[in-house]
C-alpha positions in Angstrom: -18.1 27.6 11.8 -16.8 26.3 15.1 -19.0 23.5 16.4 -19.5 19.8 16.9 -20.8 17.1 14.6 -22.3 13.7 15.6 -23.1 10.8 13.4 -25.4 7.9 14.6 -26.3 4.6 13.0 -29.9 3.4 12.6 -29.8 2.0 16.2 -28.8 5.3 17.7 -25.2 4.1 18.3 -22.4 6.6 17.9 -20.4 6.2 14.7 -18.5 9.5 14.8 -18.1 12.6 16.9 -15.9 15.7 16.5 -15.8 18.9 18.4 -13.7 21.8 17.3 -11.3 22.9 20.1 -12.7 26.4 19.9 -16.3 25.4 19.9 -18.5 26.1 22.9 -18.7 23.0 25.1 -22.5 22.6 24.9 -22.2 22.1 21.1 -21.2 18.5 21.7 -24.4 17.8 23.6 -26.6 19.7 21.2 -25.2 18.0 18.1 -25.8 14.5 19.7 -29.3 15.3 20.8 -30.2 16.8 17.4 -29.0 13.7 15.6 -30.8 11.4 18.1 -34.1 13.4 17.7 -33.9 13.3 13.9 -33.2 9.6 14.1 -36.1 8.7 16.5 -38.7 10.8 14.6 -37.2 10.2 11.1 -37.6 13.9 10.4 -35.2 16.9 10.2 -35.3 18.7 13.5 -35.9 22.0 11.6 -39.3 20.5 10.7 -40.2 19.7 14.3 -39.7 23.1 16.1 -43.4 24.1 15.8 -44.6 20.9 17.4 -43.1 21.7 20.8 -44.6 25.1 21.2 -47.2 25.3 24.1 -50.1 24.3 21.8 -48.1 21.8 19.8 -48.6 18.1 19.4 -45.3 17.2 21.1 -45.3 19.9 23.8 -44.3 17.5 26.6 -42.4 15.0 24.5 -38.9 16.5 24.8 -38.8 15.8 28.6 -41.0 12.7 28.7 -38.3 10.3 27.7 -35.2 8.9 29.5 -33.0 10.5 26.8 -34.5 13.9 26.1 -35.0 15.0 22.5 -33.9 18.4 21.2 -36.2 20.3 18.9 -33.8 22.7 17.4 -32.7 22.8 13.7 -29.5 21.0 13.0 -30.4 17.3 13.0 -31.2 15.3 9.9 -32.0 11.6 9.3 -29.9 9.7 6.8 -31.5 7.4 4.2 -30.2 5.0 1.6 -32.5 3.3 -0.8 -35.5 4.5 1.1 -34.2 3.0 4.4 -33.3 4.9 7.5 -29.6 4.3 8.1 -28.7 6.9 10.7 -28.7 10.6 11.5 -26.3 13.5 11.6 -26.4 16.5 14.0 -24.4 19.7 14.2 -24.3 22.2 17.0 -22.4 25.4 17.5 -24.1 28.1 15.5 -27.6 29.5 15.2 -30.1 26.6 14.5 -30.6 27.7 10.9 -26.8 27.7 10.4 -26.5 24.3 11.9 -29.2 23.0 9.6 -27.5 24.4 6.5 -24.2 22.8 7.5 -25.8 19.4 8.0 -27.8 19.5 4.7 -24.7 20.6 2.8 -22.6 17.8 4.3 -25.3 15.3 3.4 -25.5 16.6 -0.2 -21.6 16.5 -0.4 -21.6 12.9 0.7 -24.4 12.0 -1.8 -26.8 10.9 0.9 -29.6 13.2 0.0 
């Protein structure tokens, strides 16, 4: 999968970013926003998609902040010993593919 990956610490600071040379340019932005959204709401972005539909609880939230959130699958918060330590986001594929890539990476790194 050609794409971008972003890793943030618990404060939302960039720890790591990598974009494949052949990835679409926007994948860098989407991976970062997905990680930021997962971090801010401490929830995988795949679980938040329904909340921004027109009748959803967070319908206006994605654009109400200085740094917009992105409610597409592919962002997952990271926990260690029950504590939020950061988040990872991937962009470049279909949202479901991005989510699978992130969850596989988390499992491989033993952060699940």
